[in-house]
C-alpha positions, 0 to 999 in steps of 0.5 A, a space after each residue: 628254193 630256200 637258201 639251206 637247200 641251195 648250199 652244200 650241206 654240213 655235218 658236225 662230228 664230235 666226240 664228247 665224254 663228261 663234257 657237260 661244262 664245254 657242250 653248251 658253249 660248243 653247241 650254241 656256237 653251231 645252231 642255226 647253220 650247220 645241218 647235223 651234229 653227230 656225237 659219239 659218247 663212250 659213256 658220260 655220267 654227267 648230263 652231256 647226253 641230256 645237253 646234246 638232245 637239248 641242242 637237237 644233236 644226234 647222240 650216240 653211245 659207243 662204249 666200245 672205245 678203242 681210241 680217240 681217233 677210232 671213235 672220232 671215225 665212228 662219228 664221221 661214218 654216221 654223218 650225212 652231209 656234203 661236208 664234214 666239220 670235226 670238233 672236239 667237245 670243247 672247241 668253239 667256232 667264232 663267229 668269224 670262222 663260221 662266216 669263213 666255213 660257209 664261204 669255203 663250202 660254197 666255193 668249193 675249190 678245195 677238198 679240205 681245209 686246215 683251221 687254226 686253233 687257239 688254245 687256252 691254258 689256266 686263264 691264258 690264250 697260248 700264242 707262242 712256243 708253237 701253240 699257235 696256230 696249231 693247224 688242224 685238218 678239221 674241214 673236208 668233203 664227206 668221203 676224201 679222208 678219215 682219222 688216221 688211227 695209227 698214231 694214238 690220241 692225237 691222230 688226225 685226218 690226212 689228205 695228200 691232194 692241195 688243201 686250203 687254209 682259213 685264217 680264223 681260228 677255233 677256240 680250245 677250252 682244253 686246259 682251263 685249270 691245272 688238274 684237268 691238264 695233268 689228267 689229259 696228259 696222263 691220258 694222252 701219254 697212255 694212248 700213245 704207248 701202242 703206237 709208239 712202241 711199234 715205232 720204236 719197236 727195233 730200239 734197244 730199252 736203253 735208247 728209250 730211256 735216253 730218249 724219255 730225257 733227251 727229247 723233253 730237254 731239247 723239246 722244251 728249249 725248242 719251245 720255250 726259247 726258240 718259239 718264244 713260249 716265254 712270251 706267254 708269261 707265267 703260264 708259258 712256263 708252266 705249260 712248257 715244263 710239264 709238256 716236257 714232263 708229258 714227253 717223258 711219260 711217254 717214253 717212259 710208259 713204253 719202256 715199262 711196257 716192254 720191260 713187263 712184256 719181258 718179264 712175263 715171256 721169261 716167266 712163261 719159258 722157265 721150268 716149273 719148280 718141282 
């Protein structure tokens, strides 16, 4: 019996759209030790589909994009391995993490595992300010969980039973330049509107505006000073200031949505002009 047949199989589930800069690095790190790579694409216009096929992945288009969490679940449902490893297109499994994942699925004394993540911002790996270890539930036995679709673009898998903890980290090449960071934060803040609107449905509009200033300010104090974000130098200062702005955007977009809906309701109730 071959080694591949003797061990549990691993499927990688991934969503990737216009990731031609990141995919070669991500996929190269998976060659020779995972059994299946499933990529669900919402409509790349770059070379992402060709790169995916060059590395032997199962590439699918799903242009009915309902959200990042929903799209990840589409990919997970297409996986057939004994274990699921959920990755983003800009995340890399290091050689050390690869060995640890292989050991974890062989031991199988847990059903799911947290994996720490190391994030790059501009040219610096961020190790302070709450950005590390940035643990994510990314490895689990197929069938025990899915990604939570109720909390917007940062939805993660949930598992209530005892979980394992891997030591070695994923490398996340999420924000290599500032323009890319701003694009992502604009997209993510818009993606949280529905979930945050539901969460704050019983709160008055003044509360949303108050939170749009208070939450970013106190969050910045916590992450930059109490969590020592200043130790990440100039990049740490730039990141935490702009992360506070991102949080401000989230609440303002919810406030704007509510105001727009009320205006529409008022216009519908107004009597026609004779």
